[in-house]
C-alpha positions as CSV (number, residue, x, y, z in Angstrom):
1,M,-18.3,11.8,3.7
2,R,-15.2,9.8,2.9
3,I,-13.9,9.6,-0.6
4,I,-13.2,6.5,-2.6
5,V,-10.8,7.0,-5.5
6,S,-11.4,4.1,-7.8
7,D,-9.1,2.8,-10.5
8,S,-10.7,1.4,-13.6
9,S,-10.0,-2.3,-12.8
10,C,-12.4,-2.4,-9.8
11,L,-15.2,-0.7,-11.8
12,I,-14.7,-3.2,-14.6
13,D,-14.9,-6.1,-12.2
14,L,-18.0,-4.7,-10.4
15,R,-19.6,-4.1,-13.8
16,K,-19.0,-7.7,-14.8
17,A,-20.5,-8.8,-11.5
18,S,-23.6,-6.6,-12.0
19,L,-22.7,-4.6,-8.8
20,L,-22.1,-1.1,-10.2
21,E,-25.4,0.3,-8.8
22,A,-24.8,-1.3,-5.4
23,F,-21.3,0.1,-5.3
24,L,-22.5,3.6,-6.2
25,G,-25.1,3.3,-3.5
26,L,-22.4,3.1,-0.8
27,P,-22.2,6.1,1.7
28,Y,-19.0,7.4,0.1
29,E,-18.2,10.0,-2.5
30,I,-16.8,7.9,-5.4
31,V,-14.3,9.6,-7.7
32,I,-12.2,8.6,-10.7
33,P,-9.6,10.5,-12.7
34,D,-11.0,11.8,-15.9
35,T,-8.3,10.1,-18.0
36,L,-9.4,6.7,-16.5
37,F,-13.0,7.4,-17.2
38,E,-12.3,8.3,-20.8
39,E,-9.5,5.9,-21.7
40,E,-9.8,2.9,-19.5
41,L,-13.5,2.2,-19.4
42,L,-13.6,1.4,-23.2
43,K,-15.9,-1.6,-22.9
44,F,-18.5,0.4,-20.9
45,S,-21.4,1.3,-23.1
46,P,-22.6,4.9,-23.2
47,A,-25.6,3.8,-21.1
48,E,-23.3,2.3,-18.5
49,K,-21.2,5.4,-18.3
50,T,-24.4,7.4,-17.9
51,L,-25.4,5.1,-15.1
52,L,-22.1,5.7,-13.4
53,L,-22.5,9.5,-13.6
54,E,-26.2,9.5,-12.7
55,G,-25.3,7.2,-9.8
56,G,-23.0,9.8,-8.3
57,L,-19.6,8.9,-9.7
58,K,-17.5,12.1,-9.9
59,V,-15.0,12.4,-12.8
60,V,-12.2,14.6,-11.7
61,G,-9.4,16.2,-13.7
62,L,-6.0,16.8,-12.1
63,P,-4.6,20.3,-12.3
64,G,-1.2,20.8,-14.0
65,E,0.8,20.1,-10.8
66,G,-1.2,16.9,-10.3
67,V,-0.3,15.8,-13.9
68,L,3.3,16.5,-13.1
69,R,3.1,14.5,-9.9
70,A,1.5,11.5,-11.8
71,Q,4.4,11.7,-14.3
72,E,6.9,11.7,-11.5
73,V,5.3,8.6,-9.9
74,A,5.3,6.9,-13.3
75,S,9.0,7.5,-13.7
76,Q,9.7,6.3,-10.2
77,F,7.6,3.1,-10.6
78,S,7.8,2.2,-14.3
79,A,5.6,-0.9,-13.9
80,L,2.7,1.3,-13.1
81,S,0.5,2.6,-15.9
82,I,0.1,6.3,-16.2
83,H,-3.6,5.8,-15.4
84,D,-2.6,4.1,-12.1
85,C,-0.4,7.1,-11.4
86,F,-3.3,9.4,-12.0
87,A,-5.4,7.4,-9.5
88,F,-2.6,7.4,-7.0
89,T,-2.1,11.2,-7.4
90,L,-5.8,11.9,-7.0
91,A,-5.8,9.8,-3.8
92,E,-2.7,11.5,-2.6
93,R,-4.4,14.9,-3.1
94,N,-7.4,13.8,-1.0
95,P,-6.1,13.0,2.5
96,G,-8.1,10.4,4.4
97,C,-9.5,8.9,1.2
98,I,-9.6,5.2,0.2
99,L,-7.9,4.1,-3.0
100,L,-9.8,1.2,-4.5
101,T,-7.6,-0.9,-6.8
102,A,-6.8,-4.5,-7.8
103,D,-3.2,-3.6,-8.9
104,G,-0.7,-5.0,-6.4
105,L,2.1,-2.5,-7.1
106,L,-0.3,0.4,-6.9
107,R,-1.6,-1.0,-3.6
108,S,2.0,-1.2,-2.3
109,V,2.9,2.3,-3.4
110,A,-0.2,3.8,-2.0
111,D,0.2,1.9,1.3
112,G,3.8,3.0,1.5
113,N,2.6,6.6,1.2
114,G,0.0,6.3,4.0
115,I,-3.0,6.0,1.7
116,E,-5.7,3.5,2.8
117,V,-6.1,0.9,0.1
118,H,-8.7,-1.7,-0.5
119,G,-10.0,-3.9,-3.3
120,V,-13.2,-5.3,-4.7
121,L,-13.7,-7.8,-1.9
122,W,-13.7,-5.0,0.6
123,A,-16.2,-3.1,-1.5
124,I,-18.5,-6.1,-1.5
125,D,-18.4,-6.3,2.3
126,E,-19.2,-2.6,2.3
127,M,-22.2,-3.2,0.0
128,D,-23.4,-5.8,2.5
129,K,-23.0,-3.5,5.5
130,A,-24.8,-0.7,3.7
131,S,-27.5,-3.1,2.3
132,T,-27.0,-1.9,-1.2
133,A,-26.7,-5.5,-2.5
134,T,-28.6,-8.6,-1.4
135,I,-26.8,-11.6,-0.1
136,A,-27.8,-13.5,-3.2
137,Q,-26.3,-10.8,-5.5
138,I,-23.1,-11.0,-3.4
139,V,-22.8,-14.8,-3.6
140,D,-23.5,-14.7,-7.3
141,A,-20.7,-12.1,-7.8
142,L,-18.2,-14.0,-5.6
143,E,-18.9,-17.2,-7.4
144,L,-18.4,-15.5,-10.7
145,F,-15.1,-14.2,-9.5
146,E,-14.1,-17.7,-8.3
147,S,-15.1,-19.4,-11.6
148,N,-12.9,-17.0,-13.7
149,P,-9.6,-16.7,-11.9
150,L,-7.8,-15.6,-15.0
151,I,-10.2,-12.7,-15.5
152,F,-10.7,-11.7,-11.8
153,R,-7.3,-11.9,-10.1
154,L,-8.4,-11.9,-6.5
155,P,-6.8,-13.6,-3.5
156,I,-8.4,-17.0,-3.7
157,R,-8.3,-17.8,0.0
158,D,-10.0,-14.5,0.9
159,L,-12.5,-15.0,-1.9
160,R,-13.4,-18.6,-0.8
161,A,-13.7,-17.4,2.8
162,L,-16.2,-14.7,1.7
163,I,-18.2,-17.2,-0.3
164,R,-18.4,-19.5,2.7
165,R,-19.4,-16.6,5.0
166,Y,-22.1,-15.2,2.7
167,K,-23.5,-18.7,1.8
168,S,-23.9,-19.3,5.5
169,F,-26.3,-16.4,5.7
170,I,-28.5,-18.0,3.1
171,G,-28.7,-21.3,5.0
């Protein structure tokens, strides 16, 4: 089973769109660095964090050399947060994994290091393929994203194309 290393921003967006359960139902092992789980998901209630864990999210700590690698990446790319660097390092340590992030620089750094990178829109397509979310749930989520461009910073052309595509399934 392939691994998805998620940063916190994607989990936050999926939570706001009520798609966490659908995301966790995907046929992937979904992991997040422990520091992100503890320090970046501050607005998640204890019940939501429990849902994540019971839904299969794995919270993974980096060993000492992983922490050093994250610090090295942070010094090399000062615009990345240390938490982004932890997600990158965890992805780097899991060859063949997918890094799920909304951060443009993190996407670029990961891609430049041969790590497959996707964002929330890809995850939504995966939910459709795996039938973990209904078309109505997907359209609702996409329209929420479109109606709040300052909160959800997604590529508007891709977002609108997905909305049109999924609405066409409804009729």
